[in-house]
C-alpha positions in Angstrom: 15.6 -21.6 -7.2 16.3 -18.0 -6.3 19.9 -17.9 -5.0 19.3 -15.1 -2.6 16.0 -16.3 -1.1 16.1 -19.7 0.5 13.1 -20.5 2.6 11.6 -17.0 2.1 8.3 -16.5 3.8 7.0 -13.3 2.3 3.5 -11.8 1.9 3.3 -10.7 -1.7 0.3 -8.8 -3.1 -0.7 -8.0 -6.7 -2.8 -5.1 -7.9 -4.2 -5.7 -11.4 -6.4 -8.1 -13.3 -6.1 -11.8 -13.1 -4.3 -12.3 -16.4 -1.0 -12.6 -18.2 1.3 -10.7 -15.7 -0.4 -12.3 -12.7 -0.2 -15.8 -14.1 3.5 -15.6 -15.1 4.4 -14.0 -11.8 2.6 -16.6 -9.8 4.4 -19.3 -11.8 7.9 -17.7 -11.2 7.3 -17.2 -7.5 5.5 -20.5 -7.0 8.4 -22.4 -8.5 10.4 -21.0 -5.6 7.8 -21.9 -3.0 6.7 -18.3 -2.6 2.9 -17.6 -2.6 1.3 -14.7 -4.4 -1.9 -13.3 -3.0 -5.0 -13.2 -5.3 -5.2 -10.4 -7.8 -7.0 -7.3 -6.5 -7.7 -3.8 -7.5 -6.8 -0.5 -5.7 -10.2 -0.3 -4.0 -9.8 -3.8 -2.5 -6.3 -3.1 -1.3 -7.3 0.3 0.2 -10.2 -1.4 2.0 -7.8 -3.5 4.0 -7.0 -2.4 7.5 -3.8 -0.3 7.6 -2.0 -3.1 9.5 -3.0 -5.7 6.9 -2.1 -3.6 3.9 1.2 -2.5 5.4 2.1 -6.1 6.3 2.9 -6.8 2.6 6.6 -7.5 2.0 6.2 -6.7 -1.7 3.4 -5.4 -3.8 3.3 -5.9 -7.6 1.3 -3.5 -9.8 0.3 -4.4 -13.3 0.2 -0.9 -14.9 -0.9 -2.1 -18.4 -3.7 -4.2 -16.9 -5.0 -1.2 -15.1 -5.2 1.0 -18.2 -1.7 2.5 -18.4 0.3 4.9 -16.3 -2.1 7.9 -16.9 -4.9 5.9 -15.3 -2.9 4.8 -12.2 -0.4 7.6 -11.5 -2.5 9.3 -8.8 -3.4 6.1 -7.2 0.2 5.0 -7.1 1.4 8.2 -5.5 -1.3 8.0 -2.9 -0.4 4.3 -2.3 3.3 5.3 -1.8 2.4 8.0 0.8 -0.2 6.0 2.6 1.9 2.8 2.8 5.5 3.9 2.6 6.9 0.7 4.1 5.6 -1.5 1.3 8.0 -2.1 -1.5 6.2 -1.5 -4.8 7.3 -3.3 -8.0 5.8 -2.0 -11.2 5.2 -4.2 -14.3 4.6 -2.8 -17.8 5.2 -3.7 -21.5 5.8 0.1 -22.0 9.0 0.2 -20.0 12.1 0.3 -22.3 14.0 -1.8 -19.8 14.0 -3.1 -16.2 14.9 -0.3 -13.8 16.3 -1.2 -10.5 17.3 2.4 -9.6 15.1 5.0 -7.9 14.1 7.0 -11.1 10.3 6.3 -10.5 10.5 6.6 -6.7 7.3 8.5 -6.4 5.3 5.7 -7.8 7.4 2.5 -7.2 10.7 1.1 -6.0 11.4 -1.1 -9.0 10.1 -1.2 -12.6 10.1 -4.5 -14.5 9.6 -4.7 -18.3 7.2 -7.4 -19.4 7.7 -10.2 -20.0 9.3 -10.7 -16.6 12.6 -12.5 -16.7 13.5 -14.8 -13.9 16.8 -13.1 -13.1 15.1 -9.7 -13.1 12.4 -10.8 -10.7 15.1 -12.2 -8.3 17.1 -9.0 -8.4 13.9 -7.0 -7.9 13.0 -8.9 -4.8 16.6 -8.3 -3.5 16.8 -4.6 -4.4 13.2 -3.4 -3.7 13.6 -3.2 0.1 16.8 -1.1 -0.2 15.1 1.3 -2.6 12.0 1.4 -0.4 14.2 2.4 2.6 15.5 5.2 0.5 11.9 6.2 -0.3 11.0 6.3 3.4 14.1 8.4 4.1 13.0 10.9 1.4 9.3 10.9 2.1 9.3 14.1 4.2 11.1 16.0 1.4 8.6 14.6 -1.1 5.6 15.6 1.0 7.0 19.1 1.4 7.6 19.6 -2.3 4.0 18.7 -3.1 2.6 20.8 -0.2 4.3 24.0 -1.5 
């Protein structure tokens, strides 16, 4: 069991194909009694009402399953601006290591290297809301730098 999340009732979404990352994540979360919404793509997520999309407590994005960072970069930056209150956790084989800092803040709050380790997932769920709050605080500055 996750030590920091007893009786967590979270709405957790997943953007990417139903496959390896989805299956392993569903198993890790399910073992802790946490449900993972069905896998979807950006179009399906964006078709949700704003209230429904923004109601996610966490959103995982399988970068590799969507064709790599070059294929999803623009969609991720749009997602971050359109739904700034949703903590985004990125998953990729290409990351050199897990990153719990804010180095990729424009596209996500946390980056997890695949395969996902249990301890990394737990820490990501703990740290993502804090990083997301920082993103929200910096969003005005971010928008101004791209508008210039």
